[in-house]
Every structure is written in C-alpha cells, then in structure tokens.
LOTI-228074 format. One record per residue (C-alpha): x, y, z. Coordinates in steps of 0.25 Angstrom, whole numbers, padded with zeros to 4 digits, always signed. Example, Ala and Ser with C-alpha at 12.3 -4.5 7.8 and 13.67 -1.06 7.14 Angstrom:
BEGIN
+0049-0018+0031/+0055-0004+0029/
This chain:
BEGIN
+0109+0117-0779/+0104+0127-0769/+0095+0138-0775/+0101+0152-0776/+0095+0163-0768/+0085+0172-0775/+0095+0184-0773/+0106+0176-0781/+0098+0176-0794/+0085+0184-0793/+0090+0197-0798/+0097+0191-0810/+0084+0183-0814/+0074+0194-0812/+0083+0204-0820/+0086+0195-0832/+0083+0202-0845/+0088+0200-0859/+0093+0209-0871/+0085+0205-0884/+0094+0202-0896/+0085+0196-0906/+0073+0206-0905/+0073+0221-0901/+0069+0225-0887/+0056+0231-0892/+0052+0217-0897/+0055+0210-0884/+0049+0221-0876/+0038+0228-0885/+0036+0242-0880/+0021+0241-0880/+0022+0229-0870/+0035+0231-0863/+0038+0246-0862/+0031+0257-0870/+0040+0268-0862/+0054+0264-0868/+0061+0261-0854/+0074+0255-0856/+0077+0240-0853/+0088+0245-0843/+0077+0252-0836/+0068+0240-0836/+0079+0231-0830/+0080+0240-0818/+0066+0235-0814/+0067+0230-0800/+0055+0223-0794/+0052+0225-0779/+0047+0211-0777/+0056+0199-0781/+0052+0185-0782/+0057+0172-0788/+0049+0162-0795/+0051+0151-0784/+0047+0161-0773/+0035+0165-0782/+0030+0151-0783/+0032+0148-0769/+0024+0160-0764/+0013+0158-0774/+0011+0144-0770/+0010+0148-0755/+0000+0158-0758/-0009+0149-0767/-0008+0138-0756/-0013+0147-0745/-0024+0153-0754/-0030+0140-0758/-0029+0134-0744/-0037+0145-0739/-0047+0144-0750/-0049+0129-0747/-0051+0131-0732/-0061+0142-0734/-0069+0134-0745/-0071+0123-0734/-0077+0133-0725/-0088+0137-0734/-0084+0152-0732/-0090+0157-0746/-0103+0150-0744/-0106+0159-0731/-0099+0172-0734/-0106+0185-0736/-0111+0187-0750/-0105+0200-0752/-0091+0195-0749/-0093+0184-0760/-0095+0196-0769/-0081+0201-0765/-0076+0188-0770/-0084+0187-0783/-0080+0201-0787/-0065+0200-0783/-0063+0186-0790/-0070+0190-0803/-0063+0204-0803/-0049+0199-0799/-0047+0187-0808/-0048+0194-0821/-0038+0205-0816/-0028+0194-0811/-0029+0187-0824/-0027+0199-0832/-0014+0203-0824/-0007+0190-0829/-0006+0196-0843/+0001+0209-0840/+0011+0202-0831/+0014+0192-0842/+0016+0203-0851/+0026+0209-0841/+0033+0196-0841/+0035+0197-0856/+0037+0212-0859/+0043+0218-0847/+0057+0224-0849/+0060+0222-0835/+0065+0208-0832/+0061+0209-0817/+0047+0214-0821/+0046+0202-0830/+0049+0193-0818/+0039+0199-0809/+0028+0199-0819/+0030+0184-0821/+0026+0182-0807/+0015+0192-0808/+0009+0185-0819/+0009+0172-0811/+0003+0180-0800/-0009+0185-0808/-0012+0171-0813/-0011+0165-0799/-0021+0176-0795/-0031+0173-0806/-0031+0158-0804/-0032+0158-0789/-0044+0169-0789/-0051+0160-0800/-0049+0148-0791/-0054+0154-0778/-0066+0161-0786/-0070+0148-0793/-0072+0140-0780/-0084+0150-0777/-0091+0149-0790/-0099+0137-0786/-0104+0145-0774/-0108+0158-0782/-0107+0159-0797/-0103+0174-0796/-0089+0169-0792/-0088+0163-0807/-0086+0178-0811/-0072+0176-0806/-0070+0168-0819/-0080+0175-0828/-0077+0190-0825/-0064+0190-0833/-0072+0189-0846/-0085+0194-0842/-0092+0207-0847/-0096+0211-0833/-0094+0225-0832/-0086+0224-0819/-0077+0213-0826/-0076+0222-0839/-0071+0234-0831/-0060+0226-0824/-0056+0219-0836/-0055+0232-0844/-0046+0238-0833/-0037+0226-0833/-0035+0225-0848/-0032+0240-0848/-0021+0239-0837/-0016+0225-0839/-0017+0221-0854/-0016+0233-0863/-0003+0240-0859/+0012+0238-0859/+0017+0231-0847/+0024+0243-0841/+0011+0251-0840/+0003+0238-0836/+0013+0236-0825/+0010+0250-0819/-0005+0247-0820/-0005+0233-0815/+0007+0232-0805/+0006+0247-0799/-0008+0252-0801/-0015+0239-0799/-0008+0230-0791/+0000+0240-0782/-0011+0250-0782/-0024+0242-0779/-0023+0227-0776/-0019+0229-0761/-0033+0235-0759/-0040+0222-0764/-0030+0212-0760/-0027+0216-0746/-0040+0223-0743/-0050+0213-0748/-0041+0202-0743/-0043+0208-0729/-0058+0209-0731/-0059+0195-0736/-0051+0189-0724/-0061+0197-0715/-0072+0189-0722/-0065+0176-0719/-0062+0174-0734/-0048+0170-0732/-0048+0164-0746/-0050+0177-0753/-0042+0185-0743/-0030+0175-0745/-0032+0174-0760/-0031+0189-0763/-0020+0191-0753/-0011+0181-0760/-0014+0188-0773/-0010+0201-0767/+0003+0196-0763/+0006+0193-0778/+0000+0207-0782/+0010+0214-0772/+0022+0207-0779/+0019+0210-0793/+0013+0223-0791/+0027+0228-0789/+0030+0225-0803/+0026+0239-0807/+0034+0246-0796/+0048+0246-0803/+0042+0247-0817/+0035+0260-0813/+0049+0265-0807/+0055+0262-0820/+0044+0270-0828/+0046+0282-0819/+0061+0282-0819/+0060+0282-0834/+0051+0294-0836/+0038+0286-0837/+0031+0290-0825/+0019+0296-0832/+0016+0283-0840/+0017+0275-0827/+0008+0285-0820/-0002+0284-0830/-0002+0269-0830/-0004+0269-0815/-0015+0279-0816/-0023+0271-0826/-0020+0257-0819/-0023+0262-0805/-0037+0268-0809/-0041+0257-0817/-0038+0247-0806/-0044+0256-0795/-0058+0255-0802/-0058+0240-0801/-0052+0239-0787/-0062+0249-0781/-0073+0239-0785/-0066+0225-0783/-0061+0230-0769/-0069+0242-0765/-0083+0235-0766/-0079+0223-0758/-0072+0230-0747/-0083+0241-0744/-0095+0233-0748/-0094+0218-0750/-0086+0215-0737/-0095+0214-0725/-0094+0226-0717/-0088+0219-0704/-0077+0212-0713/-0071+0224-0720/-0057+0227-0717/-0057+0241-0722/-0064+0249-0733/-0059+0250-0747/-0055+0264-0745/-0046+0261-0734/-0039+0250-0742/-0037+0259-0754/-0031+0270-0745/-0021+0260-0739/-0017+0252-0751/-0019+0262-0762/-0019+0277-0758/-0007+0275-0748/+0001+0263-0753/-0001+0264-0768/+0002+0279-0768/+0015+0277-0761/+0019+0266-0771/+0016+0275-0783/+0025+0286-0777/+0036+0276-0774/+0037+0272-0789/+0036+0286-0794/+0022+0287-0798/+0011+0297-0793/-0003+0294-0789/-0013+0293-0800/-0018+0306-0805/-0032+0303-0800/-0028+0299-0786/-0039+0309-0780/-0050+0302-0788/-0045+0289-0784/-0045+0293-0769/-0060+0298-0771/-0063+0285-0777/-0058+0277-0765/-0069+0283-0757/-0080+0282-0768/-0078+0273-0780/-0081+0259-0775/-0094+0264-0768/-0099+0269-0781/-0096+0256-0787/-0102+0248-0776/-0115+0255-0778/-0115+0253-0793/-0111+0238-0793/-0121+0235-0782/-0132+0242-0790/-0127+0235-0803/-0125+0222-0795/-0132+0213-0806/-0120+0216-0815/-0109+0210-0807/-0105+0196-0803/-0105+0198-0788/-0115+0202-0778/-0112+0216-0773/-0115+0220-0759/-0122+0233-0756/-0118+0232-0742/-0122+0246-0738/-0130+0243-0725/-0129+0253-0713/-0116+0247-0708/-0110+0247-0721/-0114+0261-0724/-0108+0266-0711/-0095+0259-0714/-0095+0265-0728/-0097+0279-0723/-0086+0277-0713/-0076+0272-0723/-0081+0282-0735/-0087+0294-0728/-0098+0299-0737/-0103+0286-0742/-0117+0287-0736/-0119+0301-0743/-0115+0295-0757/-0116+0280-0759/-0125+0279-0747/-0136+0287-0755/-0135+0277-0766/-0136+0265-0756/-0148+0272-0749/-0156+0270-0761/-0152+0255-0763/-0155+0252-0748/-0168+0258-0749/-0172+0250-0761/-0166+0237-0755/-0174+0239-0742/-0187+0242-0750/-0185+0229-0758/-0182+0236-0771/-0170+0228-0774/-0172+0230-0789/-0170+0245-0787/-0156+0242-0782/-0151+0236-0795/-0145+0244-0807/-0149+0240-0821/-0140+0240-0833/-0126+0246-0832/-0121+0260-0826/-0112+0269-0834/-0098+0263-0833/-0084+0269-0835/-0077+0266-0849/-0064+0265-0841/-0066+0257-0828/-0079+0251-0833/-0086+0254-0819/-0098+0262-0816/-0098+0277-0816/-0101+0281-0802/-0098+0290-0791/-0102+0293-0777/-0117+0295-0775/-0126+0302-0765/-0121+0316-0762/-0108+0315-0770/-0113+0310-0784/-0102+0313-0794/-0103+0302-0804/-0098+0307-0818/-0096+0300-0831/-0083+0305-0838/-0083+0303-0853/-0073+0303-0864/-0074+0303-0879/-0066+0294-0888/-0068+0291-0903/-0082+0295-0902/-0085+0286-0890/-0089+0291-0876/-0082+0284-0864/-0088+0286-0849/-0079+0286-0837/-0081+0285-0822/-0070+0294-0818/-0059+0303-0822/-0048+0292-0821/-0055+0283-0830/-0058+0293-0840/-0043+0298-0839/-0038+0283-0842/-0047+0283-0854/-0043+0297-0860/-0028+0294-0859/-0029+0282-0868/-0044+0281-0874/-0040+0271-0885/-0035+0261-0874/-0049+0261-0868/-0059+0265-0879/-0064+0251-0884/-0068+0247-0870/-0083+0245-0868/-0089+0246-0854/-0101+0237-0851/-0110+0250-0854/-0104+0252-0867/-0107+0238-0871/-0122+0240-0867/-0122+0252-0877/-0113+0246-0889/-0122+0234-0891/-0113+0223-0885/-0123+0221-0874/-0135+0218-0882/-0146+0221-0879/-0141+0231-0868/-0151+0226-0857/-0148+0224-0842/-0150+0209-0844/-0141+0208-0856/-0130+0217-0849/-0129+0207-0837/-0128+0195-0847/-0117+0202-0854/-0110+0204-0841/-0111+0189-0837/-0122+0192-0827/-0131+0180-0827/-0121+0173-0835/-0109+0170-0826/-0118+0173-0814/-0129+0182-0809/-0126+0196-0806/-0124+0202-0792/-0134+0204-0781/-0132+0212-0768/-0123+0202-0760/-0131+0205-0747/-0145+0204-0753/-0147+0219-0749/-0147+0215-0734/-0138+0227-0731/-0149+0236-0736/-0159+0231-0725/-0150+0233-0713/-0152+0244-0703/-0141+0250-0695/-0146+0244-0681/-0145+0230-0688/-0132+0233-0693/-0127+0237-0680/-0132+0225-0674/-0125+0216-0684/
C-alpha cells in the first residue's frame, strides 16, 4: 500500500489531544509543572509550531548528519591533525567539549518534562524530537572528545566536568540547574528555547565553526554545525508558546523569564565563545571578533525576534552592550592568571600583533586591559613566570559563580554589589546578577560558591593546594599552563611583522 503524503495526516497527528475522564485536568497536568498561569486548554491547542517534521523524516536527516560527522572524524584522525595543531587551539576543544556536554545532557530532562506535561499537543511532539536531539549531541560530543583523551589527559574533563567541583564547572552547572530543572515547563521553555537557543547559540555554533574550519579542523566544525541545525529547529518551540502567553496577559511573566535566562546564559557564552575567538584562535585564522559575531547574531537578529513575538529587549540591554566590549577581556585576564585552577591551557596571546588587532576591534583595549598585560609581559620577559600566577581564588559572584572583575587601567570600575538575606551576605559582580537574586532569594540562597566553600569548612584545610585538589586539579589531570609557553611575551613588533 502506498504511503500517504505527510500533508494528508500530519495535522491530525500533531494536534491529537484528549479529555481526561477518570482524573481531573489538574492531576493530568499539574499546574506547578504544566502551567502555573492558568491558561485554558483551548488556548494551548492553538499552539502552531513553525517547523514541522515527522519521525520518518527526522530519523533520515539525523542518520545523514551522523554519517557525515563520523566520516570526517575518521579521515582527520588518519592525518594526525591533532598531534601537530597549535596548543592554544587544542584548548578551544578542551574547554568546549567539557563545557558543552553537561549542558547538552542537562537539556534532555526539561525536553522530557515538556513531552509529559505540556498542555499543547504540538509542543509535546516537538519536544520529543528535541529530547532525542540533546541526547544525540551528548553522545557525539563524548565520542569525539574521548578519541583525544589518550593524546592529552585534559580532554578527559569532557566526562569529568559534569560532576566535578571545579569552579568553572560549578558556575555552568548552577545556571543550567536553575534554568532547566527548577521551574515549570512554560517558564523553562522561555529560558531554554528563546533566551538560550534562539538568543545565543548561533554565536558559538556558527562563529566558532567558521574559526575551526579556518584552522583545518573540519571534524569539530562539521560537528557543531550538525548540532546547530538541530538547535535551530527546536529553538522554535518557544516562539508560539510566548505568543500564547502574551495574548493571554502574561507578557510580564514571559519577559521576566527571558531576562533571567538570557543573562545567565550570556555569562557562560562570553567565556566559552569569547575567549577562544579573541585569544585562543591564532590571529591569522580568526574569521571575525567575538563582538562582531554578537552584534550580528544577538544585537540585530535576536532583538528583532523578540519584538516579533511581542516581548521587549531585556531591561539591562545597555549593560549587556557594554559587556560585549569588555566582559570577556576581564575574564581572559583572570582565567589566565588563575590558569592552574582550570583544565585547559589558556593562551595569553597578547603579543604586539594581537594587541594591535584587539585595539582595532575594541578601541581602548591598550589603555585598559593592556595595562594589566604590560605587567605580565614584563615579568615574563624577565624570567619571573612565578609572578604571573595568581594564588588561591578571587572574589566570585554568588549568582553566576564567575570572578568579580571589570576594565582595568584608566577605566577601573570593578564593584562588588551585596545583598543580605536571612543573616547572610551575598556578593554579586553586576546589577543583573544581583537583580536575579533579589527577586527570588529563596531560590538561590543555599548555593555556595567555591569561595564560600573555602570559608565554611568544606575545603579543609583551606590551603591553595587543597583547593586545587578539591576542584579535581592534579586528580583528573594537571591544571593549565600558558598554551604558548609565554612565547608571545618575547616577540617584538619587527619580528611579528616579518612573520
């Protein structure tokens, strides 16, 4: 018997719903999971996803993606590419594999909750495919990272970071647990599908893919491109959902969820994408600066998408735009100085040519961050490498878990913002992080940062050596060193011009 065309049956299948007779609707769809806003079932049944796919089509496309990715991987392995590539680029892979895998795995669970608890049948259908997507991403990333663990043990953090107490892993895990595991599925969808996947993944998936292709790493480039094609599909789950919220007088709640989710994810993406693009990728292989990618994919495209679904820009948009120019530069300086505490080898990469590029892309860089690196460079040239290492841990934010820092040199403006709750003082790096805490302190009050654990006795004794051990440094692998072994500090402008 001939198969029916999809158009003959798809609309019936995707919109199938049921009216419960043996239990109340509130039992089938508990409000604390399904819909705390009391929107009617009739409204949820108007949910119309923009991207439609059947299971047969889904499997065929995913099989083709996997075949292509694994074929490229096998070919590149035979070429010994990773044994000869620049060490700084290997740090791009170490950082991204270990940071991305926990996030992909964590995303399986909210998608599964949407399959069970969403009142919109079409949303349940899309979420089922999205859950399969996230599991595929987890598995393929683990597979690709595992092949490199025998070459460099730092790649083993792709598996270890999910459960480690490393301060970078903790900050990422705290954000993902907040957005993906601790809220109802409507709020989670706004945070995951709109703020996260629609708002920021293009910067990493498309921008970093281009840089990787320039490096000749077609394995990683092809891998993250195949992941992004999935993200682009299930990122759209949130669009009709937000339209329903706005239409039913719940714009304020949707806007708040967006504002929280976007900021929390921005703090992570500025590190996982900003540092590689502007520092770890060799200068002659950089496609564009991090700022240029953010301006294209976030400032222009995402803002337009928000307005299209009836939402506004986050209230802190001016703060965000300022951070696009500054934030990842402050974290580059901090992470490099505390490089012993991380599992990859950060590259200083601020020789004369790199500094000229940074000044061109970020006017004023030399008068701010350049002042900090002047001192580092002077110590490196004089053979005082021990003076380039920071000891212990800096002050970190009780919301994002990342160091409190700001532009140095002539524009030093670092400020610790503090809130009191139930007799405890909490430190924050910026106004949005403090705002997120203050609107729902009970939700965040029990989280202890790595610095809190130094003071509350969990890291005992609170020595630098024991701190590193607590974070898995020296256990899972050694901590980071400068990826270029400080060679950038010894280069002179004429030498760079000749190269």
